[in-house]
C-alpha positions as CSV (number, residue, x, y, z in Angstrom):
1,M,55.6,182.3,51.7
2,I,58.9,180.9,52.9
3,R,58.6,177.1,53.0
4,K,62.0,176.3,54.2
5,K,64.7,178.4,55.8
6,A,68.2,177.7,54.4
7,L,70.5,176.2,57.0
8,L,73.5,178.2,57.9
9,N,76.8,177.0,56.6
10,C,78.4,178.0,59.8
11,F,80.8,176.4,62.2
12,V,83.5,176.0,59.7
13,F,86.4,174.0,61.0
14,V,88.9,176.3,62.7
15,L,92.6,175.3,62.8
16,M,94.2,176.5,66.0
17,S,98.0,176.4,66.3
18,I,100.3,177.0,69.2
19,T,103.4,175.8,67.3
20,T,103.6,174.5,63.8
21,I,101.6,171.4,64.7
22,A,97.9,171.6,63.9
23,Q,95.5,171.4,66.8
24,D,92.0,169.9,66.9
25,K,89.2,169.9,69.4
26,Y,88.3,166.8,71.4
27,W,86.0,165.4,74.0
28,I,88.1,163.8,76.8
29,F,86.0,161.5,79.1
30,F,87.2,160.3,82.5
31,N,86.8,156.9,84.2
32,N,85.6,158.3,87.6
33,K,85.3,161.3,89.8
34,N,85.7,162.2,93.4
35,V,82.2,162.2,95.0
36,D,81.5,163.6,98.5
37,R,78.1,162.1,99.6
38,E,77.8,164.8,102.2
39,A,78.2,167.7,99.8
40,Q,75.3,169.5,98.1
41,Y,76.2,170.0,94.5
42,V,72.9,171.6,93.4
43,S,70.5,174.2,94.6
44,D,67.7,173.8,97.2
45,R,65.1,174.2,94.5
46,T,66.7,171.4,92.5
47,L,66.5,169.2,95.6
48,Y,62.9,170.2,96.2
49,N,62.0,169.3,92.6
50,R,63.6,165.9,93.0
51,A,61.8,165.2,96.3
52,M,58.5,166.3,94.7
53,L,59.1,163.9,91.8
54,G,60.3,161.0,93.9
55,I,63.7,160.7,92.3
56,D,67.1,160.4,94.0
57,L,68.2,163.6,95.8
58,F,71.9,162.7,95.6
59,Q,73.2,161.8,92.2
60,E,76.9,161.2,91.4
61,T,76.5,162.9,88.1
62,D,76.0,166.2,90.0
63,A,79.6,166.1,91.3
64,P,82.1,168.2,89.3
65,V,84.8,166.7,87.1
66,N,87.9,165.7,89.0
67,K,90.2,168.8,89.0
68,A,93.2,166.7,89.5
69,Y,92.6,165.0,86.2
70,I,92.4,168.3,84.4
71,D,95.6,169.6,86.2
72,S,97.4,166.4,85.1
73,L,96.5,167.2,81.5
74,K,98.1,170.6,81.6
75,S,101.6,169.1,80.9
76,Y,100.3,168.1,77.5
77,H,99.6,171.8,76.6
78,I,95.9,171.3,76.2
79,N,93.5,174.2,76.3
80,V,90.3,173.3,78.3
81,I,87.2,174.9,76.8
82,T,84.2,173.4,78.6
83,T,83.4,170.8,81.2
84,S,80.5,168.5,81.6
85,K,79.9,166.9,85.0
86,W,77.0,164.7,83.7
87,L,79.2,163.2,81.0
88,N,82.3,163.4,83.2
89,G,84.5,164.9,80.6
90,I,85.9,168.1,79.1
91,T,86.3,169.6,75.6
92,A,89.8,170.7,74.9
93,V,92.2,171.9,72.1
94,A,95.2,169.7,71.7
95,D,97.6,168.5,68.9
96,Q,97.3,165.0,67.6
97,H,100.7,163.9,69.1
98,D,99.7,164.9,72.6
99,M,96.2,163.4,72.2
100,A,97.7,160.1,71.2
101,Q,99.4,160.0,74.6
102,I,96.4,161.4,76.6
103,K,94.1,158.7,75.5
104,H,96.3,156.1,77.1
105,L,96.4,157.7,80.5
106,G,94.9,155.6,83.2
107,F,92.2,158.0,84.3
108,V,91.0,158.7,80.7
109,K,88.1,156.6,79.6
110,S,87.9,157.6,76.0
111,V,88.7,160.4,73.5
112,Q,86.7,161.5,70.5
113,P,87.1,164.4,68.1
114,L,84.5,167.1,68.1
115,T,82.9,166.2,64.8
116,S,79.6,168.0,65.0
117,R,78.2,171.4,64.3
118,M,75.1,173.1,65.4
119,F,72.6,174.9,63.3
120,V,69.6,177.0,64.1
121,T,66.5,175.1,63.0
122,G,65.1,178.1,61.2
123,F,62.5,180.7,61.5
124,G,60.8,183.2,59.2
125,S,59.8,186.8,59.7
126,D,56.1,186.6,59.0
127,V,53.8,186.3,62.1
128,D,50.4,186.0,60.3
129,F,49.6,182.6,61.8
130,Y,50.9,183.0,65.3
131,S,47.4,183.5,66.7
132,Y,46.2,180.5,64.6
133,A,48.9,178.3,66.2
134,M,47.3,179.1,69.6
135,N,43.8,178.3,68.2
136,Q,45.1,175.1,66.6
137,I,46.0,173.6,70.0
138,A,42.8,174.9,71.7
139,A,44.8,177.3,73.9
140,R,42.1,179.9,74.3
141,K,40.4,177.9,77.1
142,L,43.6,177.7,79.1
143,I,43.9,181.5,78.8
144,E,40.3,181.9,79.9
145,R,41.0,179.8,82.9
146,G,43.8,182.1,83.9
147,L,46.7,179.6,83.4
148,T,49.9,181.4,82.6
149,G,52.7,179.0,83.7
150,K,53.0,181.0,86.9
151,G,55.5,179.5,89.3
152,I,57.2,177.5,86.6
153,Q,60.9,178.1,85.7
154,I,61.6,177.8,82.0
155,G,65.0,177.6,80.4
156,V,65.6,178.7,76.8
157,I,68.8,177.5,75.2
158,D,69.4,179.2,71.9
159,G,71.4,181.7,70.0
160,N,71.5,185.4,70.8
161,F,68.5,187.1,72.3
162,F,69.1,190.3,70.4
163,T,66.8,193.2,71.3
164,S,64.6,191.0,73.6
165,D,64.7,193.7,76.2
166,R,63.2,196.1,73.7
167,S,60.5,193.8,72.3
168,P,56.9,195.0,73.0
169,A,55.8,191.3,73.3
170,L,58.4,190.6,76.1
171,K,58.2,194.0,77.8
172,Q,56.0,192.7,80.7
173,L,58.5,189.9,81.5
174,F,61.2,192.4,82.1
175,E,59.0,194.8,84.0
176,N,57.6,192.1,86.3
177,G,61.0,190.7,87.1
178,Q,60.4,187.4,85.3
179,V,63.8,187.3,83.7
180,A,65.5,185.3,86.5
181,A,69.0,184.7,85.0
182,T,71.0,185.0,81.7
183,R,74.3,183.5,80.8
184,D,76.4,183.6,77.7
185,F,78.3,180.4,77.3
186,V,80.0,181.5,74.1
187,D,81.3,184.8,75.5
188,P,81.2,184.6,79.3
189,D,82.8,188.0,79.7
190,S,80.1,189.8,77.6
191,K,78.2,192.5,79.4
192,E,75.6,193.0,76.6
193,F,73.5,189.8,76.7
194,F,70.6,191.4,74.8
195,N,72.7,193.6,72.5
196,N,75.1,191.3,70.8
197,A,74.4,191.0,67.1
198,D,76.5,189.3,64.5
199,N,74.0,188.3,61.9
200,Q,70.2,187.7,61.3
201,N,70.1,184.6,63.4
202,D,70.9,186.6,66.5
203,Y,67.2,187.3,66.7
204,H,66.4,183.6,66.8
205,G,66.4,183.3,70.6
206,T,64.1,186.4,70.8
207,A,61.6,184.9,68.2
208,V,61.6,181.6,70.1
209,W,61.0,183.4,73.5
210,H,58.1,185.3,71.9
211,M,56.3,182.0,71.2
212,I,56.8,180.7,74.7
213,G,55.6,183.7,76.7
214,G,55.2,186.7,74.5
215,F,52.2,189.1,74.9
216,D,51.9,192.4,73.1
217,S,49.4,194.5,75.0
218,L,49.4,197.3,72.3
219,K,48.3,194.8,69.6
220,N,46.4,192.6,72.2
221,M,48.2,189.7,70.6
222,Q,49.2,186.6,72.7
223,Y,52.0,184.7,71.1
224,G,52.8,182.2,73.9
225,L,51.0,180.6,76.8
226,A,53.6,181.0,79.5
227,T,53.3,184.7,80.2
228,G,53.5,184.1,84.0
229,A,56.7,181.9,84.1
230,S,60.2,182.9,85.1
231,Y,62.9,182.6,82.5
232,Y,66.5,181.4,82.4
233,L,68.2,182.3,79.1
234,A,71.4,180.7,77.8
235,R,73.3,181.6,74.6
236,T,75.2,178.6,73.2
237,D,75.3,179.4,69.5
238,D,78.4,181.3,68.3
239,T,77.4,182.9,65.0
240,Y,80.5,185.1,64.6
241,K,83.5,182.9,65.2
242,E,81.8,179.8,63.6
243,M,83.4,177.4,66.0
244,R,82.3,173.8,66.6
245,L,81.9,173.9,70.3
246,E,78.2,174.7,70.5
247,E,77.3,171.1,71.5
248,A,79.5,171.4,74.6
249,Y,78.2,174.9,75.4
250,W,74.6,173.5,75.1
251,I,75.5,170.7,77.6
252,E,77.0,173.2,80.0
253,A,73.9,175.3,79.8
254,L,71.6,172.4,80.5
255,E,73.7,171.4,83.6
256,W,73.6,175.0,84.8
257,M,69.8,175.2,84.5
258,D,69.4,171.9,86.4
259,S,71.7,173.1,89.2
260,L,69.3,176.2,89.6
261,G,66.2,174.0,89.7
262,V,64.9,174.7,86.2
263,R,62.8,171.7,85.0
264,L,61.3,172.9,81.7
265,V,63.7,173.7,78.9
266,N,63.1,174.7,75.3
267,S,65.8,174.5,72.6
268,S,65.5,175.1,68.9
269,L,69.1,174.2,68.0
270,G,70.3,170.9,66.6
271,Y,73.2,169.0,65.1
272,A,73.2,167.3,61.7
273,T,75.2,167.7,58.5
274,D,75.8,169.7,55.3
275,F,79.0,171.4,56.1
276,D,82.1,172.3,54.0
277,D,84.4,169.8,55.8
278,K,82.6,166.5,55.0
279,K,84.5,164.5,57.6
280,E,82.6,166.5,60.3
281,N,79.2,165.5,59.1
282,Y,77.0,163.2,61.1
283,D,75.2,160.4,59.2
284,P,71.5,159.9,59.5
285,E,72.2,156.6,61.2
286,D,73.8,158.5,64.0
287,M,70.4,160.0,64.9
288,N,69.6,157.1,67.2
289,G,69.5,158.9,70.6
290,K,72.7,157.2,71.7
291,T,75.6,158.4,69.5
292,T,75.9,162.1,70.0
293,S,77.1,163.7,73.3
294,I,74.3,166.2,73.2
295,S,71.6,163.5,73.0
296,K,73.3,161.5,75.8
297,A,73.1,164.6,78.0
298,A,69.5,165.3,77.0
299,Q,68.6,161.7,78.0
300,I,70.3,162.1,81.4
301,A,68.3,165.3,82.0
302,T,65.0,163.6,81.3
303,T,65.6,160.2,83.0
304,E,67.8,161.1,85.9
305,K,67.3,164.8,86.7
306,G,63.5,165.1,86.3
307,M,63.8,167.7,83.5
308,V,61.3,168.3,80.7
309,L,63.0,169.1,77.4
310,V,61.1,170.4,74.4
311,I,63.2,170.2,71.3
312,A,62.6,171.3,67.7
313,A,62.7,168.4,65.2
314,G,64.7,170.3,62.7
315,N,64.1,171.5,59.1
316,R,65.7,168.8,57.0
317,G,62.6,167.0,56.0
318,A,62.8,167.9,52.3
319,D,66.5,167.1,52.1
320,K,66.6,163.7,50.4
321,S,70.1,162.9,51.7
322,W,69.0,163.5,55.3
323,K,65.2,163.9,56.1
324,V,65.4,162.8,59.8
325,V,65.4,164.7,63.0
326,S,68.7,166.2,64.3
327,A,70.3,165.7,67.7
328,P,69.2,166.0,70.5
329,A,65.7,165.7,69.0
330,D,66.5,162.0,68.5
331,A,66.8,161.3,72.3
332,E,64.0,159.1,73.5
333,G,63.3,161.1,76.7
334,V,62.9,164.6,75.1
335,I,59.7,165.9,73.6
336,T,60.4,166.4,69.9
337,I,58.2,168.8,68.0
338,G,57.5,168.8,64.3
339,A,55.5,171.3,62.1
340,T,52.2,171.1,60.4
341,D,50.4,173.3,57.9
342,I,47.0,174.8,58.5
343,I,45.1,171.7,57.4
344,G,47.2,169.3,59.5
345,K,49.7,167.9,56.9
346,K,53.4,167.7,57.8
347,E,55.2,170.7,56.4
348,E,57.7,169.7,53.8
349,F,60.6,171.1,55.7
350,S,59.7,169.3,59.0
351,A,62.1,166.5,59.8
352,I,60.8,163.0,60.2
353,G,61.6,160.2,62.7
354,P,64.2,157.6,61.8
355,A,62.5,154.3,60.9
356,G,64.8,152.1,63.0
357,L,64.0,153.6,66.4
358,S,62.1,151.6,69.0
359,Y,60.1,154.8,69.8
360,T,58.3,157.3,67.7
361,K,59.9,160.7,66.7
362,P,58.8,163.4,66.5
363,D,56.5,163.2,69.5
364,F,54.0,165.9,68.6
365,A,53.5,168.7,66.1
366,C,51.8,172.0,65.6
367,L,51.5,174.9,63.1
368,A,54.7,176.7,62.4
369,A,53.7,178.7,59.3
370,N,56.9,180.4,58.0
371,G,58.7,179.7,61.3
372,G,60.1,176.2,60.9
373,T,60.1,173.8,63.8
374,S,61.9,176.4,65.8
375,I,58.6,178.2,66.2
376,A,56.5,175.1,66.7
377,A,58.5,173.8,69.7
378,P,58.0,176.9,71.9
379,V,54.2,176.8,71.4
380,I,54.2,173.4,73.0
381,T,56.6,174.5,75.7
382,G,54.1,177.2,76.8
383,L,51.4,174.6,76.8
384,I,53.4,172.3,79.0
385,A,54.2,175.1,81.4
386,C,50.5,175.6,82.0
387,L,50.0,171.9,82.6
388,M,52.8,171.9,85.1
389,E,51.2,175.0,86.8
390,V,48.1,172.9,87.3
391,K,50.1,169.8,88.6
392,P,53.7,170.5,89.4
393,T,54.4,166.9,90.3
394,L,54.0,165.8,86.6
395,S,57.1,164.0,85.3
396,S,58.3,164.3,81.7
397,K,57.0,160.8,81.1
398,Q,53.6,161.6,82.5
399,I,53.4,164.9,80.5
400,K,54.2,162.9,77.3
401,E,51.4,160.4,78.1
402,I,48.9,163.2,78.8
403,L,49.7,165.0,75.5
404,R,49.6,161.7,73.6
405,K,46.0,161.0,74.7
406,A,45.1,164.6,74.0
407,S,46.5,164.6,70.4
408,H,44.6,164.2,67.2
409,L,46.4,161.1,65.9
410,Y,46.2,159.0,69.1
411,P,46.4,156.0,69.2
412,F,48.1,155.8,65.7
413,P,51.4,157.9,65.9
414,N,53.6,158.1,62.9
415,T,57.1,159.2,61.8
416,Y,55.7,162.5,60.3
417,L,53.8,164.1,63.2
418,G,54.2,161.7,66.1
419,Y,50.9,161.7,68.0
420,G,49.9,164.8,66.1
421,I,48.5,168.1,67.3
422,P,47.8,168.2,71.1
423,S,44.6,169.9,72.4
424,A,45.4,172.0,75.4
425,D,41.9,171.8,76.7
426,E,41.7,168.0,76.4
427,A,45.1,167.7,78.2
428,L,43.8,169.8,81.0
429,E,40.7,167.6,81.3
430,I,42.8,164.5,81.4
431,I,44.9,165.9,84.2
432,K,41.7,166.6,86.1
433,G,40.6,163.0,85.6
434,A,37.6,164.2,83.5
435,G,39.0,163.7,80.0
436,Q,39.4,160.6,77.9
437,P,41.7,159.7,75.1
438,N,40.4,159.7,71.6
439,N,37.9,156.8,71.5
440,N,36.3,157.9,68.2
441,V,38.4,155.4,66.1
442,E,37.3,153.1,63.4
443,E,39.5,150.3,62.2
444,I,38.8,148.5,58.9
445,T,40.5,145.9,56.7
446,V,40.4,146.4,53.0
447,E,41.0,143.6,50.4
448,G,42.3,145.1,47.2
449,K,43.9,148.4,46.2
450,K,41.1,150.9,46.8
451,T,38.0,151.5,48.9
452,E,35.1,153.9,49.2
453,I,34.1,155.3,52.6
454,E,30.7,157.0,53.1
455,L,31.0,159.9,55.5
456,T,28.0,160.9,57.7
457,D,29.4,164.4,58.3
458,T,28.3,166.4,55.3
459,D,30.6,169.4,56.1
460,I,33.8,167.5,55.5
461,R,35.4,168.5,52.2
462,K,39.1,167.5,52.7
463,V,40.7,164.6,54.5
464,V,44.4,164.3,55.4
465,V,45.7,160.7,54.9
466,F,49.0,159.2,56.1
467,H,50.0,156.1,54.1
468,K,52.4,153.9,56.1
469,S,54.5,150.9,55.3
470,D,53.6,149.5,58.7
471,G,52.1,150.9,61.9
472,S,54.1,154.1,62.1
473,V,56.5,154.6,59.2
474,V,54.9,157.1,56.7
475,I,55.8,156.6,53.0
476,E,53.3,159.3,51.7
477,Q,50.8,161.9,52.8
478,E,48.0,163.3,50.8
479,V,44.9,165.4,51.0
480,L,41.8,163.7,49.5
481,S,38.6,165.5,48.4
482,V,35.2,164.3,49.5
483,D,32.6,164.0,46.7
484,N,28.9,163.6,47.6
485,N,29.9,162.4,51.1
486,I,32.0,159.6,49.5
487,L,35.8,159.4,50.1
488,Q,37.8,157.3,47.7
489,V,41.1,156.0,49.0
490,K,43.7,154.2,46.9
491,K,46.5,152.1,48.3
492,P,50.0,153.2,47.4
493,S,52.1,150.3,46.2
494,K,54.1,149.9,49.5
495,A,51.4,150.8,52.0
496,G,50.4,148.4,54.7
497,Q,48.2,150.8,56.6
498,S,46.7,154.2,56.2
499,T,45.4,156.7,58.7
500,L,42.5,159.0,57.6
501,V,42.1,162.1,59.7
502,L,38.5,163.4,59.9
503,E,37.2,166.3,61.9
504,D,36.2,164.2,64.9
505,K,37.5,160.7,64.3
506,L,40.3,158.6,62.9
507,I,39.9,155.7,60.4
508,E,42.7,153.2,60.3
509,I,42.8,151.1,57.2
510,T,44.8,147.8,57.1
511,W,45.5,146.8,53.5
512,K,45.4,143.1,52.6
C-alpha cells in the first residue's frame, strides 16, 4: 500500500529574458480602483446567492482592476500574466531595474516576488476503499433519501482532467449536461480540455472529480455523493512548463467561479516548500492564513462572497521539516480536510494544523486510503453538496458548525483531525432540527501517570487515543488494546490532556 505520494519537484524557477537583463515574476498590488456603483460586475445567479445569504449585493472587490494602471505600466516593458480583482493586483514579468521604479509609482500599493509553487496533494491508483469512505461518513442514508446535490453548482480547481470525458464513472454527468463550464487558465487557447496530458498528475483532476460525483453504473459503484450537481472545472496547474504562476491562476479561477454564481468549490492543490531553489520556499510559519496571496483570496471568498471552499490539507505530515497544512488550507474560512486510516487514526502523510493558530486546522477528516488528502477532500465536498441541496441558504460558517456537531471528536477538536469524521446522517438530522451534537462525553481528571478505565461495551477491542499538550495540540496518537474490558492508559511525558475515542462515546482525560 502506498502510504505517501512523493511531491512533485515541479515549478522550477524559469528565467525569462527580453534583453540581457534577467526578469522575474511579481505580484503588483494597486492602491485603489474605479468603481461604478451602478454597474453589475457579476452574474444574476451570484446576486441571487448573495441575496439568499443576506450578504452585500454590491462589493467593491467585484470591480475589475483599473486598466489605466496596467496601461501605465506598459512603458516599463512588463508582461502582464494574470489579474486579480479581489486582491486588486496583477502578476507580471519584469526586470529588477524596472520593478525598482514601479514600486515607487503613486498608484502602486506594494510589490512582492512570486515566491511560491504549487503541488498536487497526491493520490494513489488503488480504489479498494472508495466505498468504505462512503460508509465511514454514513453516506448510505443520504443516498437512500435521494439526495444527490441536485441544483448545486460545484467548482473543481485542479490540474488536468485528462480522459474525464471517457471515464465510466463520470459518463452520466456528460450525458445529462451536468458539465456546465470548463476553463484552462494555464493554456487559455487550448481546445482539448479533457485530452491534454503531460505526465501522470494530469489524471489528478479526474480522480478528484470521481470522488465528488462519480458513479459507475456497470460496477454499481458510487464514488461520490454529488451525482446530481452541475460542475465548473478549472485547470490551474501547469505540469509541463513547470512555471510558478499557479497561485495566480488559482485565484483567477476562484474569481471566475464566483462571477458565475458557483458557491461550492473543491481544490486539492496547495503551496508549501521542498523545491530546488530554496529562496522560493515558504516557511511553516507562513501557514498562518494571512501571508500567502492564495489564502487571502480564499478568505475573501468565504467571508465576503458567500462561497464554501473545501481544501485538501496536504500530504506533508510525515515531513519533520514541515508537517503542517499548506496554503490555502491554512485560511480560517475554508473547510480543510485531513485523512484517516480505517480505524480512525490520522494517516502519517496527512498534514497537521499549525499550533499557533487561533482556530483549529484541519477542520475535518475522512478515509483516504492510498489517495492522500486529495481524495479525502472531495468526499466531504459531495456531502456538503447534499446538505446544501436540503437547505440552500446555509452559509459556510453554518455548514462548518453543523459538521462539527456531527463529527466524532466533537467537542474536542485537535490538530491531527480537527473535529474528526463527520456523519452525513447526523448532519442531516441537525439541519432538520432533530439531531443533537455528541452528548456521550465523559471527562475525568487523573492524578499520576497512568489510569485504568473499565469499559461496559464488551465488543470494544481497540481504542484510538490522541495525547495532547493542551486542549487541541496533539503530540502523539496511539491505538490501545482492551484486555478483559480494562483499558490501561499511560500519560506521555508532555501530555496535558488525552482524548479516548470509543465506539459511541469520548473520554477526555485531564492529567494532573
